[in-house]
N, C-alpha and C positions, 0 to 999 in steps of 0.2 A: 693574161693579156692576148696571147695569140689566138685562143679559142674564141674570145670576145671580139676578135678582128682589130685588135689595137697593138698591132706588131710595132708600129713607129713609136707608140708610148713605151713599149718595153725596151726598144732599142735605145731610146732617150735616157730612160731610168737606168739601164745597164751602163751605158756611157758615162753618166753622172756618177754612178757607184764605182766605177773604174777610175775615174779621176780622183775620187777621195782615196781609193786604195786599190792600185793596180795589181791584177793577179791573173795568173795565166788561164784559170778557169773562166773569168769574166771576158777576157780578151778571146778565147776560143768561142765563147757563146756569141760575142759580138761578131766575129767573123763568119760565123755560120749564119747568123741572122741577116748580116749585110749581103751574104751570098744569095740568100733566099729572096731577098728583095731587090736584087741586081744593083746593090750601090757598092760597086766594085772599088771605087776610090776610097770609100771608108774601110771596106775589108783589107784593101792593101795596107792601109796605115795600122790597122789593128794587128795584121800579121807582122808588120815590121816592129812594133811594140812587144808582140809575143816572142819574137826571135831574141829581143834583148833580155827578156825574162828566161827563156829556155834556149840558149844558144846551142845545146846539144841535141835538140829535137829536130831530125832531119826533115819531117814532114812540113814544119812550118816554112822552111826555106823553099821546098818544092811547091807548096801551095802559094807562097807569095810569087814565085817565078812565073806560074801559071798565070795568076791574076795580072801581074805586069804584062804578059804576052797578050792577054786579052784586052788590056787597054792600049795595047800598041806601043808599049814602052819596052822593046826588046833589048836594048842596050842595058837597061837597069836589070832586067830579068837575067841577062847573062852575067852581070856583076853578082847577083845574088847566088847564082850557080857557082860561080868562081869562089865566092865567099864560103859556100858549102863545101866546095871541093878542097879548100885550104884547111877547113876546120875538121872535115871527116873524110878523108880520100877514100874510105871504104865504102862511102854512100854512092860513089860514082862508078861501081863497078856495072858492067852491063852482062846481062844474061839473057 
């Protein structure tokens, strides 16, 4: 799809596939694809779903918070970071 310049077709098919059977792999691919096409609202939603499937994955929280900041939704980003801090206090160490 992507080599043929059909990125949107790929995104649509992947989103439909994920509706049928949600998986972390599909959501991660969608998140990356939405980021590359600057569809940040869609990326944020994919990351929110990914957090539900993988609540232990720190990177998902950080990625979602960064996208929320990019979208100007700073309060929500703060909530995501606080949720991460509560679930995994060790993730919030400063080096």
